[in-house]
N, C-alpha and C positions, 0 to 999 in steps of 0.2 A: 546470416546471423546479423544481427544488432545484439550493440553492446549495451543497449538498454533494454529495459520491459515498463511499458507502459498501461494504465488503467484510470480510468475516472472512477472506479471505482472503490467506495472510501472506508466501504467496511474491508477488500482484502487489502486496501493501500496502510489501514491499523492492522490488520493479522500479521502483512507481510512487516511493518513499524518493531511488534512485538517478541518479534524473529529475528530478531538485530540487519534484515537484510539491510544494504544501502541503501536510502534515499539518496537521487542524484539533482533530483528536480521539480518544482508545482508548473506546469506550463497554464500559465492564464491568457493564453491570447482569444478565445473564444469568452468570450462572457458571460459566458451559460453554464461553464462547463471546466474545472480541472484535468487536468491531465496532471497523472503523478506516475517522476519516471525511477526508477530505481534498477544497478546493475544487473543483466541478467547475468548469470551461473546455471551450469541443472538442475543447479542444488530451488536454483530460488523458484524456479519451473517446476520443479516436483512440489515445491509446496504450494504453486498458483493449481498442479491439479490435481491436490487433498483437498483445499480452497470450496475448491467444484462440487468435487466427490462427498461435498458435508464429513469428510475427514478427521478434523482441525479439532481440539479441543486449547481455551486461554481463558486463563483467570477473566471469568465479567469486569469487575475492578479494570485491570490494567487494560483491556479491554476500553472499557469509558473514558479513562483518562488519556491512553494511545487519543485517541476521537478529539477527543478536547485539547488534544496540543496542536495536530493538525489544522482543524480546523482554526484556532484560531494563526494560524503562517500562511493559511488561506486568503482570513480577510484582517489581514494587519500588512 
């Protein structure tokens, strides 16, 4: 098992960030896509599964603010 979980999905990245999972890196080797890396744990993987199964709830304003912060990191 790898020690990092990777995703290029911005919504999932935002959800994981809101839930305080350890963000490791934003890989921008491909100019058309950013791959976000998180420290992989069993708890993180459970949250990813819940996210894709539509079993999560987040406060909308927190989600919006976190998305803006992530985009600022990407484009600066």
